[in-house]
ZAVO-324482 format. One line per 10 residues: number of its first residue (from 1); their letters; for each residue x, y, z of N, C-alpha, C. Coordinates in steps of 0.001 Angstrom, whole numbers, plus 500000, padded with zeros to 6 digits. Layout:
NUM = a = X Y Z X Y Z X Y Z ~ ...
//
This chain:
1 = msatepgrlm = 889532 611679 134358 889261 610417 135036 890569 609882 135618 ~ 890546 609503 136913 891761 609055 137564 892170 607668 137080 ~ 893443 607330 137322 893992 606057 136859 893386 604866 137584 ~ 892731 605106 138718 892149 603998 139483 890627 603970 139411 ~ 890031 604895 138696 888570 604967 138657 887996 603796 137873 ~ 886955 603139 138383 886356 602016 137663 885872 602431 136268 ~ 886160 601598 135276 885692 601865 133919 886568 602780 133100 ~ 887742 603164 133630 888564 604140 132890 889048 603572 131558 ~ 889354 602271 131511 889840 601690 130250 888738 601645 129201 ~ 887571 601161 129599 886462 601093 128655 886096 602478 128145
11 = faemteqpav = 886061 603455 129073 885706 604815 128653 886750 605375 127687 ~ 888024 605170 127996 889076 605683 127115 888971 605062 125727 ~ 888679 603773 125670 888613 603112 124366 887365 603494 123586 ~ 886269 603774 124284 885101 604302 123586 885410 605651 122952 ~ 886135 606492 123681 886436 607821 123152 887479 607798 122042 ~ 888185 606684 121875 889132 606547 120770 888446 606265 119438 ~ 887175 605955 119453 886526 605466 118232 886573 606449 117057 ~ 886368 607737 117261 886505 608632 116107 887887 608546 115466 ~ 888943 608492 116280 890303 608403 115739 890517 607075 115020 ~ 889954 605992 115560 890098 604679 114918 889404 604683 113568
21 = lrrlleqgap = 888190 605209 113516 887460 605258 112246 888204 606103 111224 ~ 888747 607226 111689 889502 608108 110774 890757 607401 110263 ~ 891453 606697 111136 892665 605980 110728 892346 604883 109708 ~ 891263 604179 109936 890891 603113 109014 890529 603677 107642 ~ 889836 604797 107627 889480 605417 106350 890711 605940 105616 ~ 891646 606519 106370 892803 607158 105732 893930 606187 105432 ~ 894147 605210 106308 895292 604319 106154 894920 602900 105740 ~ 893765 602423 106188 893413 601031 105938 892619 600783 104682 ~ 891908 601793 104190 891015 601590 103048 891726 601061 101812 ~ 892928 601538 101456 893589 600990 100261 893863 599495 100358
31 = rvadvarqia = 894282 599023 101525 894521 597591 101709 893216 596810 101600 ~ 892154 597330 102207 890855 596670 102123 890413 596545 100669 ~ 890560 597621 099917 890156 597608 098516 890980 596620 097704 ~ 892266 596520 097993 893127 595587 097266 892726 594142 097542 ~ 892451 593821 098801 892014 592468 099146 890681 592161 098461 ~ 889767 593117 098491 888464 592905 097856 888610 592674 096362 ~ 889495 593419 095718 889701 593243 094275 890209 591841 093968 ~ 891180 591371 094744 891728 590033 094507 890664 588952 094696 ~ 889834 589110 095717 888795 588110 095966 887706 588184 094896 ~ 887351 589395 094474 886325 589543 093437 886736 588839 092148
41 = erqprfvllt = 888014 588865 091832 888499 588203 090617 888256 586699 090657 ~ 888110 586142 091847 887887 584700 091984 886395 584342 092000 ~ 885541 585336 091964 884096 585189 091783 883453 584177 092751 ~ 883538 584424 094041 882849 583530 094982 881350 583558 094744 ~ 880718 582398 094912 879290 582281 094661 878459 582413 095933 ~ 879047 582165 097079 878343 582358 098342 879368 582628 099436 ~ 878872 583065 100599 879748 583523 101682 879310 582883 102993 ~ 880283 582414 103750 880059 581982 105126 880828 582906 106059 ~ 880202 583310 107153 880805 584243 108092 880939 583572 109449 ~ 882082 583804 110089 882414 583132 111338 882862 584156 112375
51 = grgtsdnaal = 882349 584023 113589 882782 584898 114668 882195 584430 115980 ~ 882679 584986 117054 882150 584727 118391 881877 586057 119085 ~ 880827 586092 119896 880565 587268 120716 880379 588531 119888 ~ 881096 589578 120263 881003 590851 119563 881307 590706 118077 ~ 882320 589921 117739 882681 589756 116329 881619 588992 115560 ~ 880852 588137 116231 879731 587465 115583 878665 588481 115193 ~ 878464 589498 116014 877504 590550 115679 877996 591376 114486 ~ 879305 591618 114429 879865 592291 113255 879692 591433 112006 ~ 879860 590114 112147 879664 589207 111015 878218 589249 110532 ~ 877267 589340 111465 875859 589438 111071 875609 590712 110269
61 = yakyllevrl = 876226 591809 110670 876128 593056 109903 876643 592848 108477 ~ 877776 592147 108340 878320 591881 107008 877374 591012 106189 ~ 876670 590099 106841 875700 589256 106143 874617 590114 105489 ~ 874088 591085 106218 873099 591990 105638 873691 592737 104445 ~ 874898 593259 104609 875533 594006 103519 875706 593151 102270 ~ 876230 591955 102437 876515 591090 101300 875240 590667 100589 ~ 874205 590365 101335 872959 589928 100718 872220 591076 100051 ~ 872189 592246 100709 871428 593372 100175 872167 594047 099027 ~ 873447 594340 099223 874206 595085 098203 874605 594217 097016 ~ 875044 592985 097287 875644 592174 096233 874797 590981 095817
71 = glpcgltsms = 873745 590678 096574 872916 589540 096228 873594 588201 096426 ~ 874646 588169 097237 875353 586917 097498 874668 586176 098643 ~ 874311 584906 098453 873755 584145 099579 874799 583971 100672 ~ 874368 584139 101921 875309 584115 103047 874758 583248 104167 ~ 875661 582763 104989 875279 582040 106186 876267 582305 107300 ~ 875809 582123 108546 876685 582184 109706 877060 580752 110067 ~ 878345 580476 110195 878792 579101 110370 878529 578576 111774 ~ 878426 577270 111863 878421 576560 113141 879771 575867 113253 ~ 880679 576465 113997 882052 575982 114000 882191 574560 114526 ~ 881271 574155 115392 881389 572811 115964 881230 571718 114905
81 = tttayeakpd = 880631 572038 113751 880510 571006 112722 881880 570519 112265 ~ 882863 571427 112275 884219 571016 111901 885098 570752 113109 ~ 884936 571529 114186 885840 571366 115330 885455 570195 116224 ~ 884156 569949 116417 883712 568855 117284 883329 567606 116488 ~ 882667 567826 115326 882175 566688 114557 883091 566304 113388 ~ 884111 567136 113160 885115 566868 112134 884515 566712 110733 ~ 883450 567467 110474 882884 567479 109125 883875 568112 108159 ~ 883819 567696 106919 884720 568219 105889 883886 568702 104706 ~ 883288 569879 104836 882411 570384 103778 883189 570761 102522 ~ 882523 570635 101391 883072 571068 100111 882768 572562 099965
91 = lrdclviavs = 883788 573389 100065 883595 574845 100071 884218 575519 098861 ~ 884321 574795 097777 884795 575420 096542 883821 576518 096118 ~ 884358 577637 095629 883583 578819 095211 882953 579550 096395 ~ 883365 579213 097615 882823 579874 098804 883871 580796 099413 ~ 883428 581977 099805 884270 582896 100567 883929 582728 102039 ~ 884911 582406 102860 884726 582281 104306 885421 583459 104980 ~ 884637 584269 105684 885165 585443 106380 885122 585182 107874 ~ 886275 585182 108516 886374 585004 109965 886666 586354 110603 ~ 885807 586769 111525 885932 588071 112181 886313 587841 113632 ~ 887392 588486 114070 887864 588274 115438 888719 589445 115885
101 = qsggspdlva = 888464 589930 117105 889282 591012 117646 890721 590545 117846 ~ 890880 589407 118507 892227 588942 118845 892824 588004 117815 ~ 891964 587283 117088 892458 586279 116146 893092 585089 116826 ~ 892756 584844 118111 893445 583804 118842 892600 582623 119277 ~ 891294 582673 119077 890452 581586 119564 890675 580312 118747 ~ 890950 579192 119405 891276 577969 118662 890193 577503 117710 ~ 888901 577687 118067 887870 577196 117157 887796 578020 115881 ~ 888055 579316 115978 888096 580147 114781 889242 579729 113864 ~ 890388 579497 114465 891555 579092 113675 891318 577720 113042 ~ 890791 576787 113834 890570 575434 113327 889519 575410 112221
111 = sttaaregga = 888418 576148 112403 887370 576138 111380 887833 576833 110111 ~ 888658 577880 110246 889197 578557 109061 890183 577656 108333 ~ 890995 576951 109079 891919 575995 108465 891152 574907 107715 ~ 890086 574388 108333 889273 573361 107682 888603 573910 106428 ~ 888157 575162 106489 887526 575769 105311 888511 575903 104167 ~ 889715 576323 104500 890737 576466 103450 891074 575106 102840 ~ 891154 574089 103682 891416 572742 103174 890256 572237 102318 ~ 889047 572763 102578 887876 572382 101801 887693 573183 100530 ~ 888681 574013 100200 888638 574750 098939 888123 576159 099016 ~ 887837 576667 100224 887282 578012 100360 888342 579085 100171
121 = itlavtnnpe = 887895 580248 099762 888686 581474 099843 888523 581972 101274 ~ 889600 582188 101988 889489 582544 103405 890032 583941 103669 ~ 889272 584702 104448 889631 586076 104797 889474 586261 106298 ~ 890516 586754 106948 890452 587117 108369 890306 588631 108493 ~ 889353 589069 109297 889178 590484 109625 889454 590590 111113 ~ 890597 591173 111463 891060 591092 112849 891838 592342 113239 ~ 891943 592534 114542 892738 593641 115072 894178 593221 115329 ~ 894531 591987 114958 895876 591480 115180 896377 590801 113912 ~ 897083 591534 113050 897497 590966 111765 898528 589847 111880 ~ 899121 589678 113065 900087 588595 113279 899457 587416 114031
131 = splaraseya = 898156 587400 114165 897476 586386 114952 897444 585041 114239 ~ 897207 583959 114982 897049 582650 114352 895947 582628 113298 ~ 894862 583374 113532 893773 583405 112555 894223 584050 111248 ~ 894944 585175 111357 895438 585836 110147 896399 584940 109381 ~ 897234 584199 110109 898181 583297 109445 897480 582108 108799 ~ 896367 581685 109382 895634 580545 108832 894835 580909 107592 ~ 894605 582206 107374 893766 582660 106272 894607 583056 105068 ~ 893999 582939 103918 894681 583327 102680 894830 584838 102586 ~ 893821 585549 103020 893829 587012 103004 893532 587519 104423 ~ 893983 588730 104713 893728 589307 106039 893555 590815 105922
141 = idvlagpera = 892665 591338 106737 892433 592786 106843 892648 593178 108297 ~ 893495 594161 108526 893760 594712 109855 892812 595886 110085 ~ 891999 595831 111161 891038 596900 111396 891662 598117 112065 ~ 892930 598026 112451 893722 599179 112906 893142 599882 114132 ~ 892549 599109 115042 891951 599727 116218 892961 600006 117321 ~ 894139 599415 117233 895113 599572 118302 894786 598664 119472 ~ 895717 598540 120442 895509 597628 121574 894215 597960 122322 ~ 893467 596933 122683 892237 597103 123451 892414 596363 124772 ~ 892438 597119 125863 892758 596534 127175 891529 596246 128027 ~ 890461 597011 127856 889236 596711 128589 888650 595405 128072
151 = lpatktytae = 888047 594621 128945 887470 593355 128506 886296 593553 127546 ~ 885367 594499 127789 884299 594695 126813 884852 595348 125538 ~ 884608 594726 124400 885088 595268 123126 884209 596441 122700 ~ 884834 597558 122377 884089 598735 121919 884667 599245 120598 ~ 885890 599764 120647 886468 600338 119432 886747 599283 118378 ~ 887027 598047 118795 887256 597008 117785 885960 596657 117062 ~ 884823 596773 117739 883554 596466 117083 883250 597456 115974 ~ 883307 598748 116279 883008 599731 115236 884052 599686 114122 ~ 885310 599372 114459 886334 599226 113423 886037 598026 112526 ~ 885576 596922 113120 885193 595768 112311 884049 596117 111373
161 = llalylfvva = 883047 596826 111878 881924 597215 111033 882394 598043 109839 ~ 883226 599042 110100 883670 599896 109008 884531 599117 108017 ~ 885431 598272 108515 886271 597472 107621 885414 596562 106747 ~ 884390 595957 107328 883513 595073 106561 882701 595862 105545 ~ 882240 597046 105920 881526 597891 104964 882411 598236 103769 ~ 883622 598706 104046 884536 599072 102958 884845 597860 102084 ~ 885001 596695 102703 885293 595478 101939 884134 595110 101019 ~ 882921 595105 101554 881771 594679 100749 881539 595641 099582 ~ 881642 596927 099843 881465 597889 098759 882533 597670 097687 ~ 883782 597475 098102 884867 597257 097141 884708 595914 096429
171 = lgggdgtaaa = 884178 594907 097101 883943 593615 096466 882964 593756 095301 ~ 882052 594689 095424 881105 594968 094345 881617 595953 093317 ~ 882878 596349 093442 883465 597255 092463 883348 598723 092799 ~ 882891 599057 094010 882714 600451 094394 883763 600926 095380 ~ 883572 602136 095872 884465 602754 096844 883597 603378 097936 ~ 883676 602840 099150 882816 603299 100227 883383 604415 101073 ~ 884580 604880 100739 885220 605853 101626 884479 607187 101667 ~ 883951 607638 100538 883275 608936 100523 882020 608909 101392 ~ 881227 607855 101268 880004 607763 102057 880308 607653 103544 ~ 881433 606990 103886 881785 606773 105289 882556 607934 105907
181 = rplpdlaerv = 882985 608878 105111 883861 609929 105622 883267 610753 106759 ~ 881939 610976 106815 881396 611752 107949 881431 611022 109285 ~ 881684 609718 109293 881538 608930 110520 882392 609410 111689 ~ 883683 609695 111509 884469 610109 112678 883925 611361 113364 ~ 883540 612364 112586 882999 613586 113180 881654 613324 113861 ~ 880813 612501 113235 879524 612177 113843 879717 611399 115139 ~ 880699 610506 115160 880989 609750 116385 881421 610681 117512 ~ 882201 611693 117184 882610 612663 118199 881400 613399 118768 ~ 880444 613715 117907 879236 614410 118366 878433 613530 119323 ~ 878336 612252 119034 877597 611344 119908 878310 611204 121253
191 = larrdeirql = 879621 611019 121233 880383 610850 122467 880318 612093 123358 ~ 880162 613258 122750 880096 614502 123521 878814 614611 124348 ~ 877862 613707 124102 876569 613773 124801 876503 612758 125948 ~ 877618 612544 126601 877672 611563 127694 876693 611889 128808 ~ 876514 613161 129142 875604 613534 130221 874176 613098 129903 ~ 873801 613196 128649 872471 612765 128228 872302 611251 128446 ~ 873343 610508 128124 873305 609054 128316 873252 608705 129805 ~ 873986 609458 130625 873992 609191 132067 872581 609346 132634 ~ 871839 610343 132160 870465 610530 132623 869579 609368 132194 ~ 869772 608884 130964 869002 607728 130508 869348 606474 131307
201 = aaryrfaerm = 870613 606348 131674 871052 605158 132411 870361 605031 133757 ~ 869970 606165 134339 869296 606119 135633 867983 605332 135558 ~ 867396 605242 134366 866152 604487 134195 866367 602989 134418 ~ 867611 602538 134195 867871 601096 134167 868769 600625 135313 ~ 868989 601479 136270 869887 601113 137371 869386 599873 138110 ~ 868065 599773 138267 867511 598655 139031 866753 597664 138135 ~ 866991 597746 136849 866297 596830 135937 866709 595389 136208 ~ 865730 594497 136190 866001 593077 136401 866142 592324 135085 ~ 865641 592886 134005 865762 592296 132677 865420 593367 131662 ~ 865866 593165 130428 865613 594139 129367 865468 593404 128044
211 = vltsrgygyp = 864805 594058 127112 864711 593554 125740 865206 594632 124799 ~ 865984 594208 123803 866417 595126 122744 865923 594568 121418 ~ 865480 595458 120551 864900 595001 119298 865207 595962 118163 ~ 865234 595433 116965 865411 596222 115759 865089 595336 114565 ~ 865235 595897 113376 865104 595108 112156 866151 595577 111158 ~ 866477 594690 110214 867426 595035 109166 868800 595322 109717 ~ 869422 596370 109207 870789 596697 109612 870907 597013 111102 ~ 869808 597359 111745 869865 597668 113171 869875 596451 114067 ~ 869515 595277 113528 869428 594089 114375 870779 593690 114971 ~ 871894 593709 114211 873185 593436 114859 873485 594407 116003
221 = tareaalklm = 873032 595659 115879 873233 596625 116958 872478 596198 118210 ~ 871250 595724 118038 870474 595257 119185 871192 594111 119884 ~ 871733 593190 119101 872438 592045 119694 873712 592491 120407 ~ 874453 593401 119811 875690 593847 120431 875410 594669 121697 ~ 874377 595503 121659 874033 596286 122849 873591 595369 123987 ~ 872827 594335 123673 872410 593381 124703 873622 592687 125312 ~ 874568 592311 124453 875787 591669 124948 876554 592602 125868 ~ 876689 593871 125496 877414 594817 126338 876741 594982 127697 ~ 875419 595068 127709 874709 595211 128978 874896 593979 129859 ~ 874836 592800 129252 874967 591575 130050 876374 591394 130594
231 = etsyvpalay = 877384 591671 129761 878741 591372 130214 879300 592430 131157 ~ 878731 593621 131167 879241 594663 132065 878375 594830 133315 ~ 877048 594918 133143 876165 595191 134282 875483 593943 134813 ~ 875588 592828 134061 874986 591541 134433 873464 591563 134388 ~ 872879 592557 133720 871431 592587 133528 871076 591615 132407 ~ 870191 590657 132637 869747 589799 131524 869088 590646 130441 ~ 869687 590662 129273 869201 591488 128170 869018 590598 126945 ~ 867795 590537 126455 867454 589675 125330 867315 590510 124070 ~ 867931 590066 122982 867854 590784 121711 867006 589985 120732 ~ 866029 590661 120141 865152 590018 119168 865025 590879 117922
241 = sgadllhgpl = 864984 590230 116776 864450 590906 115597 863028 591344 115917 ~ 862626 592501 115420 861261 592951 115668 860230 591937 115220 ~ 860494 591278 114100 859560 590263 113600 859479 589091 114568 ~ 860629 588641 115085 860627 587533 116032 859956 587927 117351 ~ 860101 589187 117741 859485 589644 118987 857971 589469 118932 ~ 857384 589711 117772 855938 589577 117633 855491 588121 117624 ~ 856417 587208 117345 856070 585789 117273 856187 585108 118634 ~ 855715 585759 119685 855686 585118 120987 856277 585910 122131 ~ 857568 586336 122048 858176 587010 123197 857491 588311 123604 ~ 856689 588912 122720 855968 590134 123069 855094 589919 124308
251 = amvdnvfpvi = 854678 588678 124549 853796 588394 125679 854426 588731 127021 ~ 855769 588743 127110 856406 589022 128395 856541 590518 128660 ~ 856235 591357 127677 856400 592803 127822 855181 593393 128522 ~ 855439 594219 129545 854352 594914 130229 854791 596340 130517 ~ 854052 597040 131364 854318 598466 131566 855513 598761 132461 ~ 856169 597730 132992 857385 597963 133767 858598 597287 133108 ~ 858404 596774 131932 859455 596011 131253 860221 596936 130313 ~ 861507 597213 130579 862259 598133 129722 862559 597507 128352 ~ 862281 598261 127312 862578 597848 125939 863365 598973 125268 ~ 864453 598597 124612 865224 599559 123821 865100 599159 122359
261 = aivtggrggd = 864641 600074 121535 864480 599824 120111 865489 600652 119335 ~ 866189 600007 118418 867123 600706 117533 866426 600876 116188 ~ 866187 602110 115813 865410 602416 114615 866329 603042 113574 ~ 866553 602335 112489 867339 602916 111404 866475 603882 110608 ~ 867118 604695 109793 866390 605710 109060 865811 605245 107741 ~ 866011 603982 107367 865549 603502 106069 864494 602426 106188 ~ 864634 601404 105340 863600 600374 105265 863507 599549 106557 ~ 864635 599342 107225 864586 598609 108486 863745 599333 109516 ~ 863872 600661 109575 863058 601445 110496 861590 601395 110132 ~ 861305 601436 108829 859908 601332 108384 859315 599986 108798
271 = alrpvldrlt = 860111 598918 108655 859633 597582 109006 859421 597433 110506 ~ 860144 598226 111301 860023 598135 112759 858832 598914 113296 ~ 858291 599840 112535 857237 600715 113039 856048 599958 113620 ~ 855516 598905 112955 854392 598176 113570 854758 597553 114918 ~ 856015 597163 115087 856473 596595 116356 856433 597668 117442 ~ 856906 598859 117108 856887 599955 118081 855457 600288 118485 ~ 854551 600240 117518 853147 600512 117837 852603 599476 118815 ~ 852939 598211 118604 852475 597161 119507 853077 597330 120897 ~ 854357 597690 120957 855002 597907 122251 854351 599072 122994 ~ 854039 600132 122274 853377 601287 122881 851994 600909 123397
281 = drgadlmvvg = 851271 600110 122606 849938 599677 123026 849988 598870 124324 ~ 851097 598143 124527 851240 597334 125739 851791 598139 126910 ~ 852030 599427 126683 852510 600290 127750 853950 600065 128123 ~ 854745 599532 127206 856145 599235 127496 856921 600507 127824 ~ 857890 600366 128705 858854 601445 128970 859830 601432 127796 ~ 859535 602214 126773 860221 602126 125489 861204 603277 125291 ~ 862466 602919 125093 863492 603881 124709 863864 603623 123257 ~ 863941 604675 122468 864276 604558 121053 865609 605243 120784 ~ 866480 604548 120063 867727 605121 119560 867596 605186 118048 ~ 867652 606381 117507 867494 606531 116069 867372 607999 115691
291 = peralagasa = 866999 608294 114451 866822 609686 114030 865745 610377 114862 ~ 865817 611674 114930 864895 612460 115750 863436 612096 115486 ~ 863086 611917 114215 861700 611644 113874 861212 610291 114387 ~ 862130 609395 114728 861752 608056 115185 861397 608029 116661 ~ 861651 609116 117389 861477 609108 118836 860046 609398 119274 ~ 859177 609815 118345 857808 610180 118700 857085 609001 119350 ~ 856469 609243 120486 855690 608219 121169 856472 607366 122137 ~ 857794 607477 122142 858614 606666 123047 858657 607287 124438 ~ 858916 606460 125440 859052 606956 126806 860331 607771 126976 ~ 861359 607414 126223 862647 608100 126264 863334 607850 124939
301 = gfalptddld = 864386 608621 124665 865062 608401 123394 866399 609108 123320 ~ 867172 608667 122340 868449 609308 122026 868462 609537 120526 ~ 868462 610806 120131 868405 611158 118717 869794 611104 118102 ~ 869931 610294 117067 871209 610160 116366 871295 611132 115195 ~ 872484 611674 114933 872657 612587 113797 872888 611812 112499 ~ 871915 610977 112126 872097 610080 110982 871191 610408 109806 ~ 870544 611568 109823 869581 611879 108761 870211 611840 107373 ~ 871472 612241 107255 872130 612291 105946 873085 611117 105729 ~ 872966 610089 106553 873865 608944 106481 873119 607751 105898 ~ 873775 607005 105022 873163 605806 104468 872762 604859 105591
311 = eelapileii = 871612 604198 105424 871122 603262 106448 872151 602198 106782 ~ 872896 601729 105780 873845 600651 106019 875056 601095 106837 ~ 875286 602390 106958 876374 602902 107791 875911 603271 109199 ~ 874613 603402 109401 874090 603848 110693 874522 602962 111867 ~ 874655 601616 111691 875054 600800 112849 876378 601213 113478 ~ 877252 601829 112712 878545 602246 113264 878356 603359 114289 ~ 877311 604159 114116 876987 605191 115103 876010 604703 116153 ~ 875048 603867 115746 873986 603429 116671 874538 602782 117929 ~ 875610 602031 117801 876106 601284 118947 876797 602177 119979 ~ 877303 603333 119566 878107 604150 120476 877307 604629 121691
321 = plqllayevt = 876100 605194 121529 875368 605573 122746 874971 604375 123591 ~ 874839 603213 122977 874483 602013 123730 875690 601439 124456 ~ 876878 601609 123909 878090 601297 124673 878175 602188 125908 ~ 877944 603479 125698 877957 604421 126825 876882 604076 127842 ~ 875721 603645 127361 874643 603276 128272 875052 602089 129146 ~ 875633 601062 128532 876089 599908 129310 877117 600337 130355 ~ 878029 601207 129933 879058 601722 130847 878428 602470 132023 ~ 877480 603365 131743 876885 604183 132802 875970 603357 133700 ~ 875230 602404 133151 874392 601535 133968 875263 600719 134929 ~ 876377 600215 134408 877282 599411 135233 877853 600237 136378
331 = rargqdpdvp = 878290 601433 136068 878829 602299 137120 877759 602657 138147 ~ 876524 602914 137665 875442 603262 138584 875112 602109 139519 ~ 875376 600887 139076 875109 599708 139907 876298 599338 140789 ~ 877352 600185 140784 878490 599992 141660 879481 598950 141189 ~ 879525 598684 139881 880412 597663 139335 881440 598320 138405 ~ 882476 597558 138085 883563 598068 137245 883429 597477 135842 ~ 883083 598293 134854 882911 597754 133498 884194 597272 132841 ~ 885351 597640 133387 886617 597191 132795 886872 595703 133003 ~ 886378 595176 134105 886738 593794 134466 885494 592989 134827 ~ 884641 592710 133856 883475 591876 134157 883907 590515 134687
341 = ralakvtetr = 883148 589993 135620 883500 588708 136224 883427 587590 135172 ~ 884317 586641 135318 884309 585395 134537 884665 585592 133067 ~ 885167 586782 132683 885494 587006 131275 887004 587124 131093 ~ 887454 586748 129881 888853 586915 129483 888879 587567 128119 ~ 889980 588253 127798 890068 588967 126532 890068 588010 125361 ~ 890797 586889 125498 890781 585867 124460 890068 584647 125028 ~ 888917 584321 124458 888140 583182 124914 888512 581966 124065 ~ 889092 580991 124705 889637 579850 123959 888634 578706 123874 ~ 887574 578937 123090 886608 577872 122824 887154 576952 121738 ~ 886614 575730 121711 887072 574734 120737 885881 574038 120104
//
């Protein structure tokens, strides 16, 4: 790919993901485990997670992990309660996890500072260990993704997911490195199938809107894939939990309406099956991303090599073909995925 070709930065950073995952497993895991051990000793009773954009989707993934694996009640914060309304919540016995690629957004820093002042245990999960967010937090985890120059976040997202997985497992007294060890090689296998993704992208070159859906651990993937499609190709893409889709939005789906379903190989995929049946009955243009067995009945699909992978790790692979899809759709529409209009790398919300 030439130095001037549109999308070269995003493509290069997508292809770095196997190396980033391998580096985090080999170099970052001991630090993650040490931070988790220190926090576990303080016995937090509940968890609040904070993020914006892509990092908010990573935080949602951590919410599923914490609730399912550890039984800890979790919530996603509304930062404006402290930044705009100056609320001062009592957060004793609460772990507040702030997830951010840059660690520079003022509202993240301000809400984390307020949480710490309110008695919370604060943890920053960021790609910049010297960032204001990391300095404002009591503990920090570096996701080790390296500099990310393309505006759409790709490698930092999967690095955040893996760092959060390793943290949650270690918080419960376990070690997630063995289960996660196949991820870098599996990611390389997915990235090698770019031509397959390019063919799928042709289906959506002229799409005017799209819906993405999943359940359980796959739902953050649906949200992140929708975000990637919107910020790169400008296609309005709506992400719904499969359960929420049935509670009304299903009415807008017809035989020309593209739907992408992310099907995990475990209980989340089982819970999504009735939704897929309803979508098929409505004649939806349905693409499925998931294990080979999940593709039956779909209009199109991308089979993931996740049969031997724990369901909770599948999101780290699920998003990669959807990142590639957003990239290829954007290029097919004559746009540059590296520089989406109206976006900046650090969004300074307050």
